N, C-alpha and C positions, 0 to 999 in steps of 0.2 A: 643844057643840062651838066655836059660833063664838066665845065666850069664849076658849076656848083657844087657838082659831086666832089671835086678836088678841093675846093675850099671847106666843104664839110667834114673832108677826111683830114685834111691838115688841123681844123678846130679841134676835131676830136682826139688827134694824136698829141697836141697842145694839152689838151685840158687833161688825158691820161697822166702825161709827164708832169704837170703840176700837181696833179692828184699823188702820183708816186712820190715827188720830192717831199710834198706834205707829210705824207705817211711815214716817209723815212725820217724827216725831222722830229716828228712827235714821238717816234721810237727812241730815236737818240737823246731826246730830252727825259723819257723816261727810263733811261738805261741805268743812271745812277740809282734810281729806287729800285730797279729790279736786283741790282747787283747787293745792295744792302739787304734786301730781302733774302736772296740767296745765302749771304754770309749768316743772316740770324738763324735761318733754318738750318744750315750746316752745325752751327753751335749747339742747336738743340739735338739734332738727329744723330750726329757722329757719334757723342758719347752713349746715347743710348744703343745704336747699332753696336757698338763695342761691347756693351754690357751684355747684350742678347747672345752676341756671338761667344764671350767668354764663358757664359753659362753652359755652353755646350762643349767646352774644352777641359781637357785634364788639368791639375794643378801642375804638373810638369811642363805642360805646353804653355801654360801662361806665365809660368816663371822665365822660361827659355826665349820667348819671342812674342810679339806684338800680337793684337788680336787680327790686324790686317793681313798676316800671313795665311790665316786660315782660309782666306777666300782662294788660295791658289792649292792646287794639288800638291801633296796629299792633305785633305782637310783635315782629318783626325777628330771629327764631331763624336762627341759620347753623352750620354745620358747619367753620367756617373754622380756628377753634381746635384742633380734633380734626385736621384736615389737615395744620396746621403743626406739631404735636406729632410725629404720626405719620411726618412727613417728615424729622426729626431722626434723624441715621444710629443713634444709640446705642440710640433707643427701641425700634424692633421687636425687636431683638436681645435686650435687656435684658427684656423682655415674655417672649421665648421662653425664656431661661434661668429667669426667674422660676417659670415654669409646670414647668419640669423640674426645678427645686429642691424646690417647694411641694408637688405632687401626689406624687411617690415618698416624699418625708420624711416626708409623714401617713401613706402607707399603710405604710410601714415602722415608723413608731412604734406605730401602734394594731395592727397584726399582733403585734409583739412584747409589746406591752402585755397584750393579750388572753389570749395563751397563758402570759405569765407570771402574770398574776391568777388564771387559772384552776388554775395549778398551787399558788399559796399558798393557795386557797380550798378544792381539793377533794383534792388529791394530798398524802399523807403521805409525808414525807422527813425525814432528820435536819437539825436545824437551821433549820426551816421558819420559825419564828417569829422566830429570831434573823437571819436573813436578812432577813425581811421588816422588822423594826424598822432595820436598817441601811439598807435601801432608803428608807424614811421619813425617816431622819435625813440622807439625802443632799440632802432636799429644802431644808435650810438653809444647805447649804454655798453660799457666794457664786461666783457662775460665774468672776468674775475669777481667783480662786484656783487655777483648775484651766486656764486657757487655756494657758499655757506648757506644762505636762505634756503636755497633750492635743497640742499642736502639734509638740512634740519626738516624740510617737508617731506621729502621721501623718507626719513626716519619716522615720522610721526604715521606715515601711511603704510609702515611696514614693508617698503619695497626698496630701499636701499640695499645695494648690491645684488640686484638682478637685473636681468635684461629688460624689463619693464621699465626701469629706472633709466636705462640707456636710451630706449626708445623715447621716453617722455622728453629726457633732456634735450636730444637732438631736435624733436619737435619743437619745443619751446624756444630755442635758440635760432632756428631757421625759420620758423614761422614769418616773422615781421618782414623780412627780405622778399618771401616768396609770396605773401598777400599782396605786397606792394607792388610786384611785377605784374602778377596776374589780374589785380586789380585794373591797373592801366591796359592791360591788352584788353580786357573784357570790356571796359568803358569804351573802347575804340571800336567795337562792332557796330554794324547798322541797327540804328534804334529801330527802323521800320520792321525789320526781321521780328524781334520780340513784340513789337506792338500788335503785328498780324498775328502771332501766335496767341496773344491775351485774348484778341478779339474772338478767335476761334475757341475759345476755353480753355486754352492751356494754363495751367498752374505753374507757379515757379518751379516744381520739381519737373515736369515735362520740359520746361524751356531751359533748364538747367542740364537736364541729361541729353536732350536729343538736339539742341541749339548751342548753348554755350560750350561744352565741353568738346564737340566734335570740331567747332571753329576755333578751339583754343589749343588745338594739338601742338603747333609749333613751340608755343610757349611754354607748355607741359614738358614736351621733350626736351627743350633747353635746361628747364629746372631739373628734370630726371638727372642730366649730367652734372649739374651744379652740385645737387643735394647727394648724389651717388658719391662724386668724389669727395665732397666735403665730410660724409660720414664714413668713408672708407681710411681716411686719414688716421683715425682714430681706432681702427679695428686691433682685436688681440693680436692678429699675426703682424701688425707693425711692432708691437711690443716686443714679439719673440725674436724678430729679426734683429732688433738692436740687441739682443743678448746674445746672439750667434758668435760674434766676436768677442773674444776674452780681453781683459785689460792689456795683455801683452802683445795684442794683435793676431791671436791665433785664431783659425776658422775663417779667415777672410775669404776664402775660396767660396765659402756657402753663400757668400752676399749676393753674387750675381744671379744663380737660380733662385734665391728666394725674393728678390728684388723683381725678377721676371714674374715669378707666380704672384706676387703682390699687385703687380699692374695689370695682369691679364684681364682680370674680370672687368675692371673701369675703363680700360681700353676698348673692349669690346662693345661695352655699353656707349662709348663714344664714338666709335666708328658707326654702330648700328643707327645712332641718331644725330650724327653729325650735320646731315643735310637740313635739319629742324634748327640747328644751333644758331646761326648767325640772324637767321629771320625772327626767330622767337624773341632773342635778346635785343634787337633792335627796335621790333615793333613794340614790345612791353615798355621799352625806355623812353619813347616818344609820344605814345599814345596817353589822353588821359581825359 
């Protein structure tokens, strides 16, 4: 028995050594990939970190030393830049209008897209596939080709120059991609669940609200990020930020604080929903 135990221990030690070597070799093979990822992350994160830190510094400190010096005492943080930006007359109004445009436009798009995607995935009606192909085809139409006809329609409806027209424009231009993504996700859900609900007497409204929507939360959450970020690019606050700097370069110290205010809400939405992001995008892109 002692000889067998010694042999077993030797074999176990050899297998552990081989496993450790294989693990080390696997990590060394992936080391270049990890280095590239770290470098790319640094390229994105370091400038953003510098912008955030500079937004809490005075203009004298920004002129005298780099942002990294603030990481060491004395830090010299101040809210002067934010106070000056918020004291500008157009800034608070533009932030309010940005919220009034972004949030309703996101809700309208997701509501219509979710209902439309469910109809294409689980409801049978004449021309369903043809209509879906047309919607997908609209994704390749340049927006610039439709601006004049859309503005003429808004003028006929007497909504041009209003927030409603901005909501409708964002919804119209964003719906093709959103319906496409959600339809593919909904079409990949188990058919047996919907058939069982139909046998139990559940109509399309019940199946949509109690089955489809809860099971589509990852895709909807990922779309919230896309739609919110896409809508926020054209917010009134963005226009005000571009006007903070004069033609001679004056007022550049306001840009850091204004940029942080601009990205605060979209960043909070992304952080809150990021756990659904990859899962929702990958599932909606491969299922159909």
